[in-house]
N, C-alpha and C positions, 0 to 999 in steps of 0.2 A: 734301601733294600729291606724287604720284609721277610724275615726268616720265620717260617711256621713254627708252631710250638712242638713239632714232632722232633724227636731225638735223632741223632745221627747213627746210622747203622754202619759200623766200622768193618772194613775188610781186613785181611791179614797184613796188608801193607808191607813195610820194609822188613818184617821179621822173616820173610821168605827170601831165599837167595836166588840168583839167576839160574843156578843149577836145578833148583826145585821147579822152576818154570818150564824146564825142558820136558815136553810131553810127547806122546806117541801120535802126534797129529799127522794126518795125511798131508803131504807137501802141497797139494793142490786144493785143499779144503779152505772154505771161507774162514773157519776157525784159525787155521794156520796163518792165513793172510792177516787177520785181525791181530793175532799174537805178534807177528813181525812188525805191524804198524805201531802197536803200543810200545814195543821194544825201542823202536826208532824215536819215540817221543817220551822216553822214560824221564820221570822227574818233573814233567810239566804240570800246568794247571789248566783243566778243560771245563767247559760248560756243556752239560747235556740238555739239549733243547727239547721241550715237550710242547704239545698243543696248548693254546691259551686255557683250555678247560681239560686238564689231563684225565684220562680214563684209566681203569685198572691195568689194561694191557700196556699203556705207555709208562705208568708209574712202576710197575713190576720190572719191565724191561730196562728202564733207566737204572733201577736199583742193581740189576744184574751187571750192567755195564760199569757202574760205579765200583762195584766190588771186584770185578775182573781187572779194571784199570788200576785199582789200589795195589795189586800184586806187582805192578810195574812202577810203583812209586808215583803214580799219576793221581793227583787230587782232582776230584770232579764234583762240581755243584750241579744238582738237578734243578733246573729252572723252568718257570712258566711265567706268563704275564697276565693271566686272567684270574680265575677263581676255582677253588675246589668246593663244589656244592652238592654233588650227588651223594646221597646217604651212604652208599656202599664205598665210594671213594674216600669219604671222611673216615669211615670205619677202618678202611684198609691202612691208611697212613697212621692213624692213631694206635690201632691195635698192634701194628708191626713196627712202630717207632721209626718211620721213614722220614728222612730229612729232605724237605723241599724248600726252595727259595722262590718267592714271588718278586720278580724284578719290576721296578717302577721306572719311569722316565728319568728319574734322578740318579739312578745307579749307573756306575761306570763299568762298561763291559770290556774295556781295553785291558783289564788285568788278566783276561783269559788268553792263553796262547793258541787255543784251537777250540772248535765247537764240534759237537756230535749231535746229529738229529736222530731221535729215536721215536718210532711210530709216527713220524711226520717227515715230509720232504721239503719243508720250508715254504709251504703254500700259505694261503690266507688264514689257515687255522692257527697261525702264530704271528705276532708282530715283531718277534725277535730277529727274524731273518734279515730285514733291512738294517736294523740297529747294529747287528754284528758285522755285516758287510761294510757299513759306513765306518765302523771302528777298526776295520782291517783285520778282523779275527777270521782266519781261514776255516773252512769246513773240512774237518778231518775224516768224518765217517757219516754214512747214512744207513740205518738199518730199519726196514719197514716192510709191511705186508700189503700195503695198498698198491693200486696201479701206479706205474711209473709216471712221474709228473714233470720231470726235466726242468726243474726250477733252479736248483743249485748243483754245483759240481763238487765232488769230494775225492779224496785219495782212495777211500775204501767205500764201496757200495754193495750192500746185500739187500736186495729187494726181491721178495719171493711171494708167490701166490699160495700162501698158507693161511690157516685160520687166524693166527695171531702173531704179533712180533715176539711175544713171550715164547712162542714155539721155537723161533730162531735162536733166541738167547739160551733156551734150555739145551738146544743142540750144542751150542758153544760150551756149556758147562760139561755136558756128557762127553764131549770130545777132548776135554782136558784143560780148558782155559780156567776152570775153577771146579775141580772135583769136589762134590758135596760130601760132607761128613755129618752124620746124624748127631754126633756129640758136640758139634759147634752150633750154638744157638743162633748165630747170625745166618748160618746156612739153612737152618730150619725156617727162619723167617723169610729168607729169600725164596725157598721152594714153595712156601705157602702163598707168597705174593704172586709168583709165576703161575701157580695152579689156578689162582683166582683170575689172573689175567687171561689165561687160555679159556677158562670156563665162561667168563663174562663176554669175551669177544666172539665166542662160537655159540652163543645162546644156550649155555648149559650143555655144551658138547653136541647139540642137535645139528649144528652146521660144521662140525669138526671134520677135518680130513685125516688121512692116514698119519701124516706127520704130527698132527695135534694129539692124536691118541697115543702115539709113541712117546711124545714129550710128557704127556700126563702120566703115562705108565712109569717113566723114569722118576718123575717128581714124587709120585705117590709114596715112595719109600722114606721120604724126608719131610713130608707135609705134617703140620700140626693140625689135625682134623678138628680139634676143639676151637682153635682160633679161626679156622676157615668157616666153620659153622656159625660162629659169632658174627663174622663179617656178612655172611649171606642172610642172617636173620634180622638185620637192621630194617626197620619199617620205612615205607615211603612217608615223606612229609605231607602235611595237609595241603600245602601249596602245590606240590606235585600232583596230588589227587585232583585239585581244582583245575589245573591245566589240562590234565587228561580228560576231565569232564567237559571242559570247554571244547577240546578237540573233537570229542564224540558228538557234541551238539552242532559244531560248525562244519563237520565233514561233508564233502560232496563226493559221491561215488559215481564214477563213469568208467565203463569198460574194465571193471575190476581194479581200478585205481581209486584210492581214497585220499582226498587232499583236504587239509584243514589248516586254516590260519587261526592262531590263538590270541592275536592281539599283542599287547605289550607285556613283556615278561621281565621281571626284575633280574638284574645281573646275577644275583646269587641263586636264582631258580632256573638258570639256563639249561641245566641238565634234565629238566622235566620234559623238554622238547623231544629228545630221542626216546624217553620213556613213553610219551604219548604216541609216537610213531609205532613203537613196539606193540602198544595196546591196540591201535587201530588195525594192525596187521592180523589180529586174531579174529576179526569179523568174517563171517561166512561170505564166500565169493569175492573176497578181496585178496589180490596177490601182491599189491604194492601200496604202501602208505607213505604219504609225505606230510609232515607237520612243520610249520614255521611260525615265527613271531618276531617282533622287534624287541631286541634286548636293550634295556636302558639302565644307566646308572650315571648320575651327575659326575662329570670329570672323566668319564670313560667314553670310548667310541660307541656311537649308536650303530647297531648292526641288525640287519635281517638275518636271522640264523635259522637254519632248517635241517631236518634229518629225513632221510629216505630209508625205508626198510622194504625188502621184497623177497618173495618166495618164487618168483618167476625165473626159471632157469635160463631163459634166453635174454633176460634184461641185464645189461651191464650198467650198474649204477654210475660208474665213473663217466662213461660215454654219454649216458642219458642226461646227467646233470650238466655236463659241459655243452652238449648240443642245445639243451633247453634254455640255459641261463646265459651262455656265452662267457665273455671275458671283459676285463677292464681295458682302458686305453693302453695300458702297459703290457697287455697280453696275458695277464694273470687270470686264470679261470676262476669263476666264483664258486664252482662246486667240483667235487671229485669223490672218489670212493674206492670200494673194493667189492668183492663178490658179496651180494645180498645186502649191502649197506652203503650209504653215502651221506654226505653232508654239504651244506653250502653256507657261505657268509657273504653278504652284500652290504657294503658301507652305505649308511643313510646319507652321509655327506652334508650338503648344504641345508637340508631340512632338519638336521639334528639340533638338539639342545633347547627347543621351545616346548615347554610343558604345559602351555595353556590348553585347557580342556578341548575347546572347539578345534584348535589347530591340530592337536593330537588325533582327534577323531577323523579329520579329513586326511591327515598324513597316513593313518592306518588304512583308510579306504583306498587311497591311491596305490600304496605298496601291495596291499592284499589283492587288488584287482589286477595289477600289472604282473605279479608273480603267477597268479592263476592263469592269466592269458598266455604266459610263456609255456606253462605246462600243458594247457589245453591245446595250444598250437602244436606243440611237439607230438601230442597224442592224436591230432587231427580231428578234434571234436569241438573246436572253438565256436564254429558257427551255430551248432546245435545248442551249446551252452548259453550263448548270448541271446539266441532266439527265445529260449525258455525263460531267461531272466527278464526280457522285455514283456513277456506274457504275464509273469508274476507281478510286475509293476502295474 
């Protein structure tokens, strides 16, 4: 088990009594349901599952759950199985001293009595779902803001169409699960993390909904503005800029859709793919951008990973990706999403692991062509695209 160098952010833990946990929650509220659930599981050890490549929304929401659970004597590890590579994500965990655990295949997950899925519903965005199921670890809760995926069942489910999962957790705090105190440094760090999570997930509040603005207004009283500014001022890496440049050069625009394959991407640079999609969306007359590449790292799964960003009000990214890319033999969809954004992961499988130059060139050609065919077919322009390609040849 690889524990990142980030320090643990402690909750108030056992210093609080059960009497102090009795709040003025509405009996039918989700916060009250979660409080009752945590009380029933007092004293246990849980794992908070994030996507393989956690983003600020997931990280901040997981931190909130960890600190809330600590009030019930529940010890939580925040875990993922991929990498933290995006410049802002690294800055977030370093500057706010957030403890994350990277689980490897060698790590035993049976020591956990339950799992909690935060900002994910156990889809292909994480490989921990199957491992925990095989180990007999039950799913206790799912809290997410993406479209309902119906992959795993849990005792407690809170899936809402809001801008960020951090918005949901901020509501829990405000309703009494963890009343914030400006004099408590751990609360200030939590508020700062959640504010960054909401801001990041809503495009700097451009795509925010009413609930997101209300959550941000509540957090604003506790945020460390200096730390938040430091997180946001981290510059993009040169490699991320190179991938954005590749996407710009490779893009094909049809019917206001911009689609680009960026070739092979190092495992640690995977977060440059959504950054490239965000960039392509800024082009004039483009309402939807899709960027993808084959993510590689010796010893890790080879995957085609892609991101979709859209400004088209009538386009549902979740339905669009599921219809365009389909599902595996087991019925697991390769893609999914939420309002204005989505992602997909397709295992390379049998063709993975060979890094001979000519083989890799042909492998990329095949995957790039097949993925484009899927999207052009979905958009109804495949025939025109292929005719143009033949003329260019």
